DRENDO-1510 file (C-alpha; in Angstrom, 1 decimal, always signed):
<recs>
REC; n; res; u; v; w
REC; 1; MET; -28.2; +3.6; +30.7 .
REC; 2; SER; -26.3; +3.3; +27.4 .
REC; 3; PRO; -22.9; +4.8; +27.4 .
REC; 4; ARG; -22.3; +8.0; +25.4 .
REC; 5; ILE; -19.3; +7.7; +23.2 .
REC; 6; ALA; -17.9; +10.7; +21.4 .
REC; 7; VAL; -16.7; +10.0; +17.8 .
REC; 8; ALA; -14.2; +12.1; +15.8 .
REC; 9; SER; -11.6; +11.7; +13.0 .
REC; 10; LEU; -8.9; +13.8; +11.6 .
REC; 11; MET; -6.7; +11.9; +9.0 .
REC; 12; GLN; -3.9; +12.9; +6.8 .
REC; 13; GLU; -0.5; +11.3; +5.9 .
REC; 14; SER; +2.0; +14.0; +5.4 .
REC; 15; ASN; +5.1; +14.1; +3.2 .
REC; 16; SER; +7.8; +16.6; +4.1 .
REC; 17; PHE; +9.1; +16.7; +0.5 .
REC; 18; SER; +5.7; +17.3; -1.2 .
REC; 19; PRO; +5.3; +20.6; -3.0 .
REC; 20; LEU; +1.6; +20.8; -1.8 .
REC; 21; SER; +0.3; +22.3; +1.4 .
REC; 22; THR; -2.7; +20.8; +3.2 .
REC; 23; THR; -5.4; +23.3; +4.1 .
REC; 24; VAL; -9.0; +23.1; +5.3 .
REC; 25; GLU; -10.0; +23.2; +1.7 .
REC; 26; THR; -7.9; +20.2; +1.0 .
REC; 27; PHE; -9.8; +18.2; +3.6 .
REC; 28; ALA; -13.1; +19.6; +2.3 .
REC; 29; SER; -12.2; +18.3; -1.2 .
REC; 30; TYR; -12.3; +14.8; +0.3 .
REC; 31; TYR; -14.8; +15.0; +3.1 .
REC; 32; LEU; -15.4; +17.2; +6.1 .
REC; 33; LEU; -18.4; +16.0; +8.1 .
REC; 34; ARG; -19.7; +17.8; +11.2 .
REC; 35; GLY; -22.0; +16.6; +13.9 .
REC; 36; ASN; -24.8; +14.3; +12.8 .
REC; 37; GLU; -23.5; +14.4; +9.2 .
REC; 38; ILE; -21.0; +11.7; +10.4 .
REC; 39; LEU; -23.9; +9.3; +11.1 .
REC; 40; THR; -24.9; +9.0; +7.4 .
REC; 41; GLY; -22.2; +11.0; +5.5 .
REC; 42; TYR; -19.9; +7.9; +4.8 .
REC; 43; GLY; -22.6; +6.1; +2.9 .
REC; 44; ALA; -21.4; +2.5; +2.1 .
REC; 45; ALA; -17.7; +3.3; +2.8 .
REC; 46; ARG; -15.9; +0.6; +4.8 .
REC; 47; THR; -13.6; +2.8; +6.7 .
REC; 48; GLU; -12.8; +3.3; +10.5 .
REC; 49; VAL; -15.6; +5.6; +11.6 .
REC; 50; PRO; -18.4; +3.4; +10.0 .
REC; 51; GLY; -16.7; +0.6; +11.9 .
REC; 52; PHE; -17.0; +2.6; +15.1 .
REC; 53; LEU; -20.6; +3.3; +14.5 .
REC; 54; ALA; -21.5; -0.3; +13.7 .
REC; 55; VAL; -20.2; -1.4; +17.0 .
REC; 56; LEU; -22.0; +1.3; +19.0 .
REC; 57; ALA; -25.2; +0.4; +17.4 .
REC; 58; GLU; -24.6; -3.3; +18.1 .
REC; 59; ARG; -23.9; -2.7; +21.7 .
REC; 60; ASP; -26.7; -0.2; +22.2 .
REC; 61; ALA; -24.3; +2.7; +22.9 .
REC; 62; THR; -25.1; +6.3; +21.9 .
REC; 63; PRO; -22.7; +7.9; +19.4 .
REC; 64; VAL; -21.9; +11.6; +20.0 .
REC; 65; PRO; -20.5; +12.7; +16.6 .
REC; 66; LEU; -18.1; +15.6; +16.7 .
REC; 67; LEU; -16.1; +16.1; +13.4 .
REC; 68; ALA; -14.7; +13.8; +10.8 .
REC; 69; ALA; -12.2; +15.1; +8.2 .
REC; 70; TYR; -10.0; +13.3; +5.7 .
REC; 71; ALA; -7.3; +14.5; +3.3 .
REC; 72; ALA; -5.2; +12.1; +1.2 .
REC; 73; ALA; -1.5; +12.2; +1.6 .
REC; 74; GLY; +0.2; +15.4; +0.7 .
REC; 75; GLY; +2.3; +18.2; +2.1 .
REC; 76; THR; +2.4; +19.2; +5.7 .
REC; 77; VAL; -0.8; +20.7; +7.3 .
REC; 78; THR; -0.8; +24.5; +7.7 .
REC; 79; ARG; -1.0; +25.6; +11.4 .
REC; 80; PRO; -4.2; +27.6; +10.7 .
REC; 81; ALA; -5.9; +24.6; +9.1 .
REC; 82; PHE; -4.8; +22.3; +12.0 .
REC; 83; ASN; -6.0; +24.8; +14.6 .
REC; 84; THR; -9.3; +25.3; +12.8 .
REC; 85; LEU; -10.1; +21.6; +12.6 .
REC; 86; VAL; -8.7; +20.5; +16.0 .
REC; 87; GLY; -10.3; +23.5; +17.6 .
REC; 88; GLU; -13.6; +22.6; +16.3 .
REC; 89; ILE; -13.3; +19.1; +17.7 .
REC; 90; GLU; -12.3; +20.5; +21.0 .
REC; 91; GLN; -15.3; +22.9; +21.0 .
REC; 92; ARG; -17.8; +20.1; +20.1 .
REC; 93; LEU; -16.3; +17.8; +22.7 .
REC; 94; ARG; -16.6; +20.3; +25.4 .
REC; 95; ALA; -20.2; +21.0; +24.5 .
REC; 96; ALA; -21.0; +17.2; +24.4 .
REC; 97; LEU; -19.7; +16.6; +28.0 .
REC; 98; PRO; -20.2; +14.4; +29.9 .
REC; 99; VAL; -19.3; +11.4; +27.7 .
REC; 100; ASP; -18.2; +7.9; +28.8 .
REC; 101; GLY; -15.5; +7.5; +26.2 .
REC; 102; LEU; -14.0; +8.9; +22.9 .
REC; 103; LEU; -13.4; +7.0; +19.7 .
REC; 104; LEU; -10.8; +8.7; +17.4 .
REC; 105; ALA; -9.6; +7.7; +13.9 .
REC; 106; LEU; -6.2; +9.1; +13.1 .
REC; 107; HIS; -3.6; +8.2; +10.6 .
REC; 108; GLY; -0.5; +8.5; +12.8 .
REC; 109; ALA; +1.7; +10.5; +10.4 .
REC; 110; LEU; +0.2; +13.9; +10.3 .
REC; 111; VAL; +2.8; +16.6; +10.4 .
REC; 112; VAL; +2.0; +20.3; +10.9 .
REC; 113; GLU; +4.2; +22.9; +9.4 .
REC; 114; ASP; +5.5; +23.8; +12.9 .
REC; 115; GLN; +4.8; +20.6; +14.7 .
REC; 116; PRO; +6.4; +17.2; +13.7 .
REC; 117; ASP; +3.9; +15.3; +15.7 .
REC; 118; GLY; +0.5; +16.4; +14.8 .
REC; 119; ASP; -1.3; +13.3; +15.9 .
REC; 120; GLY; +0.4; +13.5; +19.2 .
REC; 121; GLU; -0.8; +17.1; +19.7 .
REC; 122; ILE; -4.4; +16.1; +18.8 .
REC; 123; ILE; -4.4; +13.3; +21.4 .
REC; 124; ALA; -2.8; +15.5; +24.1 .
REC; 125; ARG; -5.3; +18.4; +23.4 .
REC; 126; LEU; -8.3; +16.0; +23.6 .
REC; 127; ARG; -6.9; +14.2; +26.6 .
REC; 128; LYS; -6.8; +17.5; +28.5 .
REC; 129; ILE; -10.6; +18.1; +28.0 .
REC; 130; LEU; -11.7; +14.8; +29.3 .
REC; 131; PRO; -11.3; +13.6; +32.9 .
REC; 132; GLU; -8.3; +11.3; +33.0 .
REC; 133; SER; -10.5; +8.4; +34.0 .
REC; 134; ILE; -12.3; +8.6; +30.6 .
REC; 135; ARG; -11.0; +6.1; +28.1 .
REC; 136; ILE; -9.9; +7.1; +24.6 .
REC; 137; GLY; -9.6; +4.5; +21.8 .
REC; 138; ILE; -7.7; +5.4; +18.7 .
REC; 139; SER; -7.4; +3.7; +15.4 .
REC; 140; LEU; -4.2; +4.2; +13.3 .
REC; 141; ASP; -2.8; +3.4; +9.9 .
REC; 142; LEU; +0.0; +0.8; +9.7 .
REC; 143; HIS; +2.3; +3.6; +8.3 .
REC; 144; GLY; +1.9; +5.8; +11.4 .
REC; 145; HIS; +4.8; +7.5; +13.0 .
REC; 146; ILE; +4.4; +6.5; +16.5 .
REC; 147; THR; +5.7; +8.8; +19.3 .
REC; 148; SER; +5.7; +9.0; +23.1 .
REC; 149; LEU; +3.4; +12.0; +23.0 .
REC; 150; MET; +0.8; +9.8; +21.5 .
REC; 151; LEU; +0.9; +7.5; +24.6 .
REC; 152; GLN; -1.3; +9.6; +26.9 .
REC; 153; PRO; -2.9; +8.2; +30.1 .
REC; 154; ASN; -5.9; +5.9; +29.5 .
REC; 155; VAL; -5.4; +6.1; +25.7 .
REC; 156; PHE; -5.1; +2.9; +23.8 .
REC; 157; HIS; -4.3; +2.4; +20.0 .
REC; 158; VAL; -5.3; -0.2; +17.5 .
REC; 159; GLY; -3.4; -0.3; +14.2 .
REC; 160; TYR; -4.3; -1.7; +10.8 .
REC; 161; ARG; -3.3; -5.4; +10.5 .
REC; 162; GLU; -3.2; -5.4; +6.7 .
REC; 163; TYR; -1.3; -3.8; +3.8 .
REC; 164; PRO; -2.7; -3.4; +1.2 .
REC; 165; HIS; -5.1; -1.6; +3.6 .
REC; 166; ILE; -8.2; -3.9; +3.3 .
REC; 167; ASP; -9.1; -3.8; +7.0 .
REC; 168; MET; -9.9; -0.1; +7.8 .
REC; 169; TYR; -13.5; -1.0; +8.7 .
REC; 170; GLU; -12.4; -4.0; +10.8 .
REC; 171; THR; -9.9; -1.8; +12.6 .
REC; 172; GLY; -12.7; +0.5; +13.6 .
REC; 173; LEU; -14.6; -2.5; +14.8 .
REC; 174; ARG; -11.7; -3.8; +17.0 .
REC; 175; THR; -11.2; -0.3; +18.4 .
REC; 176; ALA; -14.8; +0.2; +19.4 .
REC; 177; ARG; -15.2; -3.2; +20.8 .
REC; 178; LEU; -12.1; -2.8; +23.0 .
REC; 179; LEU; -13.4; +0.5; +24.3 .
REC; 180; LEU; -16.8; -0.9; +25.2 .
REC; 181; ASP; -15.3; -4.0; +26.7 .
REC; 182; THR; -13.0; -1.7; +28.8 .
REC; 183; LEU; -15.9; +0.4; +30.0 .
REC; 184; ALA; -17.7; -2.9; +31.0 .
REC; 185; GLY; -14.7; -3.8; +33.1 .
REC; 186; HIS; -13.4; -6.7; +31.0 .
REC; 187; HIS; -10.1; -5.1; +30.2 .
REC; 188; ALA; -7.7; -2.5; +31.4 .
REC; 189; PRO; -5.5; -1.8; +28.3 .
REC; 190; LYS; -2.0; -0.7; +28.7 .
REC; 191; MET; +0.3; +0.4; +25.9 .
REC; 192; ALA; +4.0; -0.3; +25.2 .
REC; 193; LEU; +6.1; +1.0; +22.4 .
REC; 194; ALA; +9.4; -0.2; +20.9 .
REC; 195; LYS; +11.2; +1.5; +18.1 .
REC; 196; ARG; +14.2; +0.8; +15.9 .
REC; 197; PRO; +16.2; +3.3; +13.7 .
REC; 198; MET; +15.2; +1.9; +10.3 .
REC; 199; ILE; +12.9; +3.1; +7.5 .
REC; 200; ILE; +11.3; +0.8; +4.9 .
REC; 201; SER; +9.8; +1.5; +1.5 .
REC; 202; PRO; +6.1; +0.7; +1.5 .
REC; 203; VAL; +7.0; -1.5; -1.5 .
REC; 204; CYS; +8.4; -3.9; +1.2 .
REC; 205; THR; +5.7; -3.6; +4.0 .
REC; 206; ARG; +3.0; -5.9; +2.6 .
REC; 207; THR; +1.5; -8.1; +5.2 .
REC; 208; THR; +0.5; -10.8; +2.7 .
REC; 209; ASP; +4.1; -11.8; +1.6 .
REC; 210; GLY; +7.6; -10.5; +1.8 .
REC; 211; PRO; +10.0; -9.7; +4.7 .
REC; 212; LEU; +7.4; -8.3; +7.1 .
REC; 213; LEU; +5.4; -11.5; +7.1 .
REC; 214; PRO; +7.1; -13.3; +9.9 .
REC; 215; MET; +6.5; -10.3; +12.2 .
REC; 216; VAL; +2.9; -10.2; +11.2 .
REC; 217; GLU; +2.5; -13.9; +11.9 .
REC; 218; GLU; +4.0; -13.5; +15.3 .
REC; 219; ALA; +1.8; -10.6; +16.1 .
REC; 220; ARG; -1.3; -12.5; +15.1 .
REC; 221; ARG; -0.1; -15.5; +17.2 .
REC; 222; MET; +0.3; -13.2; +20.3 .
REC; 223; GLU; -3.3; -12.0; +19.8 .
REC; 224; ALA; -4.7; -15.5; +19.2 .
REC; 225; SER; -3.0; -16.9; +22.3 .
REC; 226; GLY; -4.5; -14.2; +24.6 .
REC; 227; GLU; -1.1; -12.9; +25.5 .
REC; 228; VAL; -2.0; -9.4; +24.3 .
REC; 229; LEU; -5.1; -7.6; +23.2 .
REC; 230; HIS; -3.6; -6.0; +20.1 .
REC; 231; ALA; -0.1; -6.1; +18.5 .
REC; 232; ALA; +0.4; -3.5; +15.8 .
REC; 233; LEU; +3.4; -3.1; +13.5 .
REC; 234; PHE; +4.2; +0.4; +12.1 .
REC; 235; PRO; +6.8; +0.3; +9.3 .
REC; 236; VAL; +6.2; +4.1; +9.2 .
REC; 237; GLN; +5.5; +6.7; +6.5 .
REC; 238; PRO; +9.2; +7.1; +5.5 .
REC; 239; TRP; +8.9; +10.4; +3.6 .
REC; 240; ILE; +8.5; +12.6; +6.7 .
REC; 241; ASP; +11.6; +14.5; +7.8 .
REC; 242; VAL; +11.3; +14.4; +11.6 .
REC; 243; GLN; +13.2; +13.4; +14.7 .
REC; 244; GLY; +12.7; +9.8; +16.0 .
REC; 245; LEU; +11.5; +8.4; +12.7 .
REC; 246; GLY; +11.7; +4.7; +12.6 .
REC; 247; PHE; +10.0; +1.2; +12.7 .
REC; 248; ALA; +7.7; +0.8; +15.7 .
REC; 249; ALA; +5.9; -2.1; +17.4 .
REC; 250; LEU; +3.0; -0.9; +19.6 .
REC; 251; VAL; +1.3; -3.5; +21.8 .
REC; 252; CYS; -1.8; -3.3; +23.9 .
REC; 253; ALA; -2.3; -5.7; +26.8 .
REC; 254; ASP; -3.9; -5.8; +30.2 .
REC; 255; ASN; -0.4; -5.9; +31.8 .
REC; 256; THR; +2.3; -3.3; +31.0 .
REC; 257; ALA; +5.2; -5.7; +31.3 .
REC; 258; THR; +3.5; -8.2; +29.0 .
REC; 259; ALA; +3.0; -5.4; +26.4 .
REC; 260; ALA; +6.6; -4.2; +26.7 .
REC; 261; ALA; +8.1; -7.6; +26.2 .
REC; 262; ALA; +5.9; -8.4; +23.2 .
REC; 263; ALA; +6.7; -4.9; +21.6 .
REC; 264; GLU; +10.5; -5.4; +22.1 .
REC; 265; MET; +10.3; -8.9; +20.6 .
REC; 266; LEU; +8.6; -7.7; +17.5 .
REC; 267; ALA; +10.9; -4.7; +17.0 .
REC; 268; ASP; +13.9; -7.0; +17.5 .
REC; 269; MET; +12.6; -9.4; +14.8 .
REC; 270; ALA; +12.4; -6.5; +12.3 .
REC; 271; TRP; +15.8; -5.1; +13.2 .
REC; 272; ARG; +17.5; -8.5; +12.7 .
REC; 273; ARG; +16.0; -8.7; +9.3 .
REC; 274; ARG; +16.6; -5.0; +8.3 .
REC; 275; ALA; +18.8; -6.0; +5.3 .
REC; 276; ASP; +15.9; -7.9; +3.8 .
REC; 277; PHE; +13.8; -4.8; +3.5 .
REC; 278; PHE; +15.2; -3.4; +0.3 .
REC; 279; PRO; +12.8; -3.3; -2.6 .
REC; 280; ASP; +13.2; -5.3; -5.8 .
REC; 281; LEU; +13.2; -2.4; -8.3 .
REC; 282; VAL; +13.5; -2.2; -12.1 .
REC; 283; GLU; +14.3; +0.8; -14.2 .
REC; 284; VAL; +11.5; +2.4; -16.1 .
REC; 285; ASP; +12.9; +1.6; -19.5 .
REC; 286; ALA; +13.3; -2.0; -18.6 .
REC; 287; ALA; +9.7; -2.1; -17.2 .
REC; 288; ILE; +8.4; -0.7; -20.5 .
REC; 289; ASP; +10.4; -3.2; -22.6 .
REC; 290; ILE; +9.1; -6.1; -20.4 .
REC; 291; GLY; +5.5; -4.9; -20.7 .
REC; 292; LEU; +5.4; -4.3; -24.5 .
REC; 293; GLY; +7.3; -7.5; -25.1 .
REC; 294; SER; +5.3; -9.9; -22.9 .
REC; 295; ASP; +1.9; -11.5; -23.3 .
REC; 296; GLY; -0.9; -10.4; -20.9 .
REC; 297; LEU; -1.0; -7.4; -18.7 .
REC; 298; THR; +2.0; -5.9; -17.0 .
REC; 299; VAL; +1.2; -3.6; -14.1 .
REC; 300; VAL; +4.0; -1.2; -13.0 .
REC; 301; SER; +4.2; +0.8; -9.8 .
REC; 302; ASP; +5.3; +4.3; -10.4 .
REC; 303; ALA; +6.3; +4.3; -6.8 .
REC; 304; GLY; +8.2; +7.6; -6.8 .
REC; 305; ASP; +5.2; +9.7; -7.7 .
REC; 306; ALA; +2.6; +8.1; -5.5 .
REC; 307; PRO; -0.1; +10.6; -4.2 .
REC; 308; THR; -1.0; +8.2; -1.3 .
REC; 309; GLY; +2.5; +8.8; +0.0 .
REC; 310; GLY; +2.2; +12.6; -0.6 .
REC; 311; SER; +3.4; +13.3; -4.1 .
REC; 312; ALA; +1.8; +15.8; -6.5 .
REC; 313; ALA; +1.4; +12.9; -9.0 .
REC; 314; ASP; +2.7; +15.3; -11.8 .
REC; 315; ASN; +6.1; +13.8; -12.6 .
REC; 316; THR; +6.6; +13.2; -16.3 .
REC; 317; ALA; +9.4; +10.6; -16.1 .
REC; 318; VAL; +7.1; +7.7; -17.0 .
REC; 319; LEU; +5.4; +9.5; -19.9 .
REC; 320; ALA; +8.7; +10.6; -21.4 .
REC; 321; ALA; +10.1; +7.1; -21.1 .
REC; 322; LEU; +7.0; +5.6; -22.8 .
REC; 323; ILE; +7.3; +8.0; -25.7 .
REC; 324; ALA; +11.1; +7.5; -26.0 .
REC; 325; GLY; +10.5; +3.7; -25.9 .
REC; 326; GLY; +8.0; +3.8; -28.7 .
REC; 327; ALA; +4.9; +2.9; -26.7 .
REC; 328; ASP; +2.9; +5.4; -28.8 .
REC; 329; ARG; +3.6; +3.2; -31.8 .
REC; 330; ALA; +3.1; -0.1; -30.2 .
REC; 331; ALA; +0.4; -2.6; -31.2 .
REC; 332; ARG; -1.1; -2.7; -27.7 .
REC; 333; LEU; -2.2; +0.1; -25.3 .
REC; 334; SER; -0.3; +1.6; -22.4 .
REC; 335; TYR; -2.2; +3.5; -19.6 .
REC; 336; LEU; -0.9; +6.0; -17.1 .
REC; 337; THR; -2.1; +9.1; -15.2 .
REC; 338; LEU; -0.8; +12.6; -14.5 .
REC; 339; CYS; -2.2; +15.4; -12.4 .
REC; 340; ASP; -2.4; +18.7; -14.4 .
REC; 341; PRO; -5.5; +20.9; -14.0 .
REC; 342; ASP; -4.3; +23.4; -16.6 .
REC; 343; ALA; -4.0; +20.6; -19.2 .
REC; 344; VAL; -7.4; +19.3; -18.3 .
REC; 345; ARG; -9.0; +22.7; -18.8 .
REC; 346; ALA; -7.2; +23.0; -22.2 .
REC; 347; ALA; -8.5; +19.6; -23.3 .
REC; 348; ALA; -12.1; +20.5; -22.1 .
REC; 349; THR; -12.0; +23.8; -24.0 .
REC; 350; ALA; -10.9; +21.9; -27.2 .
REC; 351; GLY; -13.5; +19.3; -26.7 .
REC; 352; ARG; -13.9; +15.6; -27.2 .
REC; 353; GLY; -12.5; +14.4; -30.4 .
REC; 354; ALA; -10.2; +17.4; -30.9 .
REC; 355; THR; -6.5; +17.2; -31.5 .
REC; 356; VAL; -4.5; +19.1; -28.8 .
REC; 357; THR; -0.9; +20.1; -28.2 .
REC; 358; LEU; -0.2; +20.5; -24.6 .
REC; 359; GLY; +2.6; +20.9; -22.1 .
REC; 360; VAL; +1.8; +18.4; -19.3 .
REC; 361; GLY; +3.2; +17.8; -15.8 .
REC; 362; HIS; +5.3; +19.6; -13.2 .
REC; 363; GLY; +2.7; +22.2; -12.6 .
REC; 364; PHE; +3.1; +21.6; -8.8 .
REC; 365; SER; +6.7; +20.1; -8.6 .
REC; 366; LYS; +8.3; +22.9; -10.7 .
REC; 367; ASP; +11.7; +22.3; -9.1 .
REC; 368; SER; +12.0; +18.7; -10.4 .
REC; 369; GLY; +11.2; +19.2; -14.0 .
REC; 370; ALA; +9.4; +21.1; -16.8 .
REC; 371; PRO; +6.2; +20.4; -18.7 .
REC; 372; LEU; +6.5; +17.7; -21.4 .
REC; 373; PRO; +5.0; +18.7; -24.7 .
REC; 374; ILE; +2.5; +16.2; -26.3 .
REC; 375; THR; +0.1; +16.0; -29.2 .
REC; 376; GLY; -2.9; +13.8; -28.9 .
REC; 377; SER; -6.6; +13.5; -29.3 .
REC; 378; VAL; -9.2; +14.1; -26.5 .
REC; 379; CYS; -11.0; +10.7; -26.1 .
REC; 380; SER; -13.1; +11.6; -23.0 .
REC; 381; LEU; -13.9; +14.3; -20.5 .
REC; 382; SER; -15.5; +13.7; -17.1 .
REC; 383; ASP; -15.9; +15.2; -13.6 .
REC; 384; GLY; -13.5; +12.5; -12.4 .
REC; 385; THR; -15.7; +11.1; -9.7 .
REC; 386; TYR; -15.9; +7.3; -9.1 .
REC; 387; ARG; -16.7; +4.9; -6.3 .
REC; 388; MET; -14.0; +2.5; -5.1 .
REC; 389; ASN; -14.9; -1.2; -5.8 .
REC; 390; ASP; -11.8; -3.1; -4.9 .
REC; 391; PRO; -10.9; -4.4; -1.4 .
REC; 392; GLY; -9.9; -1.6; +1.0 .
REC; 393; ALA; -12.0; +1.6; +1.2 .
REC; 394; GLN; -14.7; -0.1; -0.8 .
REC; 395; GLY; -17.7; +2.1; -1.4 .
REC; 396; LEU; -15.7; +5.4; -0.8 .
REC; 397; GLU; -16.4; +8.0; -3.4 .
REC; 398; ILE; -13.3; +9.5; -4.9 .
REC; 399; SER; -12.9; +12.7; -6.9 .
REC; 400; MET; -10.0; +13.1; -9.3 .
REC; 401; GLY; -11.4; +16.5; -10.2 .
REC; 402; PRO; -12.2; +17.3; -13.8 .
REC; 403; SER; -10.5; +14.7; -15.9 .
REC; 404; ALA; -9.6; +14.0; -19.5 .
REC; 405; VAL; -8.2; +11.0; -21.4 .
REC; 406; ILE; -5.7; +11.9; -24.1 .
REC; 407; ALA; -4.7; +9.4; -26.8 .
REC; 408; ILE; -1.1; +9.8; -27.8 .
REC; 409; GLY; -1.0; +7.0; -30.4 .
REC; 410; ALA; -1.3; +3.8; -28.4 .
REC; 411; ILE; -0.8; +5.6; -25.1 .
REC; 412; ARG; -3.8; +6.6; -23.1 .
REC; 413; LEU; -2.9; +9.4; -20.7 .
REC; 414; LEU; -5.5; +10.0; -17.9 .
REC; 415; LEU; -5.1; +13.7; -16.9 .
REC; 416; ARG; -6.8; +14.7; -13.7 .
REC; 417; SER; -7.0; +17.8; -11.6 .
REC; 418; ARG; -6.4; +16.4; -8.2 .
REC; 419; PRO; -3.5; +14.1; -6.9 .
REC; 420; SER; -6.1; +11.6; -5.7 .
REC; 421; MET; -5.3; +8.0; -4.5 .
REC; 422; GLU; -4.4; +5.4; -7.1 .
REC; 423; TRP; -5.6; +2.2; -5.3 .
REC; 424; ASP; -8.6; +1.1; -7.2 .
REC; 425; THR; -9.1; -0.2; -10.8 .
REC; 426; ALA; -12.2; +2.1; -11.1 .
REC; 427; MET; -9.8; +5.0; -11.5 .
REC; 428; TYR; -9.2; +3.7; -15.1 .
REC; 429; THR; -12.5; +1.9; -15.8 .
REC; 430; SER; -14.7; +4.8; -14.8 .
REC; 431; GLN; -12.9; +6.8; -17.6 .
REC; 432; GLY; -13.7; +4.1; -20.2 .
REC; 433; LEU; -10.3; +2.4; -20.2 .
REC; 434; ASP; -10.6; -1.3; -20.2 .
REC; 435; LEU; -7.7; -2.9; -18.5 .
REC; 436; ARG; -8.0; -6.1; -20.5 .
REC; 437; GLU; -7.0; -4.1; -23.7 .
REC; 438; ALA; -3.8; -2.8; -22.2 .
REC; 439; ALA; -0.2; -4.3; -22.3 .
REC; 440; LEU; +1.1; -1.9; -19.7 .
REC; 441; VAL; -0.7; -0.1; -16.9 .
REC; 442; PHE; +1.2; +2.3; -14.6 .
REC; 443; VAL; -0.2; +3.0; -11.1 .
REC; 444; LYS; +1.2; +5.7; -8.8 .
REC; 445; SER; +1.1; +3.5; -5.7 .
REC; 446; PRO; +3.9; +1.5; -3.9 .
REC; 447; SER; +1.8; -1.5; -2.8 .
REC; 448; HIS; -1.9; -0.9; -2.1 .
REC; 449; PHE; -2.8; -1.2; -5.8 .
REC; 450; ARG; -2.1; -4.9; -5.7 .
REC; 451; ALA; -5.4; -5.6; -4.0 .
REC; 452; GLY; -7.3; -4.5; -7.0 .
REC; 453; PHE; -4.9; -4.7; -9.9 .
REC; 454; GLY; -3.1; -7.8; -8.8 .
REC; 455; PRO; -5.8; -10.3; -9.8 .
REC; 456; LEU; -5.7; -8.9; -13.4 .
REC; 457; ALA; -2.0; -8.8; -13.9 .
REC; 458; ASN; +0.2; -11.4; -15.5 .
REC; 459; ARG; +3.2; -9.7; -13.7 .
REC; 460; ILE; +3.7; -6.7; -11.4 .
REC; 461; LEU; +6.9; -4.6; -11.5 .
REC; 462; VAL; +8.0; -1.8; -9.2 .
REC; 463; ALA; +9.8; +1.0; -11.2 .
REC; 464; ASN; +12.7; +3.0; -9.6 .
REC; 465; THR; +11.0; +6.3; -10.4 .
REC; 466; PRO; +12.0; +9.7; -9.0 .
REC; 467; GLY; +9.9; +11.9; -6.8 .
REC; 468; PRO; +8.9; +12.7; -3.1 .
REC; 469; THR; +7.9; +9.0; -2.6 .
REC; 470; ALA; +11.0; +7.4; -4.1 .
REC; 471; PRO; +11.1; +3.7; -3.2 .
REC; 472; ASP; +14.9; +3.8; -2.6 .
REC; 473; MET; +15.2; +5.4; +0.8 .
REC; 474; ARG; +18.7; +6.4; +0.1 .
REC; 475; ARG; +17.5; +8.9; -2.5 .
REC; 476; ILE; +15.5; +10.9; +0.0 .
REC; 477; PRO; +17.1; +14.3; +1.0 .
REC; 478; PHE; +16.6; +14.1; +4.8 .
REC; 479; ARG; +17.8; +16.9; +6.9 .
REC; 480; LYS; +16.1; +16.5; +10.3 .
REC; 481; VAL; +15.8; +12.8; +11.0 .
REC; 482; THR; +17.7; +11.4; +13.9 .
REC; 483; ARG; +20.9; +9.7; +12.7 .
REC; 484; PRO; +22.1; +7.0; +12.3 .
REC; 485; LEU; +19.1; +5.6; +10.4 .
REC; 486; TYR; +19.1; +2.4; +8.3 .
REC; 487; PRO; +19.5; +2.1; +5.2 .
REC; 488; ILE; +20.8; +5.7; +4.9 .
REC; 489; ASP; +23.5; +4.7; +7.4 .
REC; 490; ASP; +25.3; +1.3; +7.5 .
REC; 491; ILE; +24.4; +0.2; +11.0 .
</recs>
């Protein structure tokens, strides 16, 4: 008889400093799939749940779909929204019993307004419903905030191996395979967690190069040798203001002592190299000068205003610097984005080809600035929907909400209504903006954008921009984190 495996997902990466709240409507604006909708609702998207389902089909196991909800990074989740979604998963799980296992896709850094460890609460609540002998396999984002509450009995975790995040689907495959192998008696996974009091800008947490690479290589060596089942590194989402924040190594092995020794080794490696994890940043004015004065394409990370870290994506620092630096009068084009639904509506009312004078930006982050007045022409209007093409969540449909491209001389400002992720080149190309025509392209992303934009760029710079995802950790106004914490404190 084929095993019955429950499948669920609730993913959001919180930011304690974001001006936005995350509600059920926020999740629904990305996707909120119930029951059998999960089996087809992902389309061609290569994310964790489709990975789960592929393995279940391959192994002739029966999926029991519960609920799958996703919201991009943003402010903390409201308690009513959290209880609504988790409560529905609980209800559907109880109705589905008996099941032989549960596959759960989480981010690992979900914070509820009254609970710093939302993922831990999800796991604990679902663990209580199932008999303790029933295994739960959980996939996690590499930037998860890993806690002891998440380490429930007979629960194992598998983290992304890659950043930029190009292995979400493969992480789903690994998680599902380990669950079914465990049910078949081939493994008895045990978890061990080791943490160190350090936070790292995602600018420095790439797994392809940079200071994290030696730890990544050691984790892969451990897995290849058979010492451990999975070894995951969690440089953590650094913009959550919670106790116990820090770098984590989480190792899964058939033996607890082996897992613990491996986790401590990986955490020690990171701690010894903590001084290497400071990003190489340039000021915005310098980045603009380099881009406008150099051949080819310069791609610049506006890391401080990254929606995939939880910002509202409405800071005007880059646009103001472009105008002040004469980019509007340059011989070549500059592209950037800004989230401002009111400005989009005004552009749509004026119509394509119209000249508009608008105040743009800081509609959400009112405490950090005022709208910037601009005058430009409306180049295009759209519903802001596109499908991701670059490595990562390839095939996933993204909605920026109603969008408009405004030409301010040689500047092309892509205004959108939602602070959606800026990972994929289709964000620009879907709006008629050819990257080959630009001298400067700004992307509100600390690192993931490199997977798609990198092959097109002659150079990549990371700007030291302000905002709730500032790349210099010393600029973040923490109040609740456990101290001392590097690099805020000299330890």
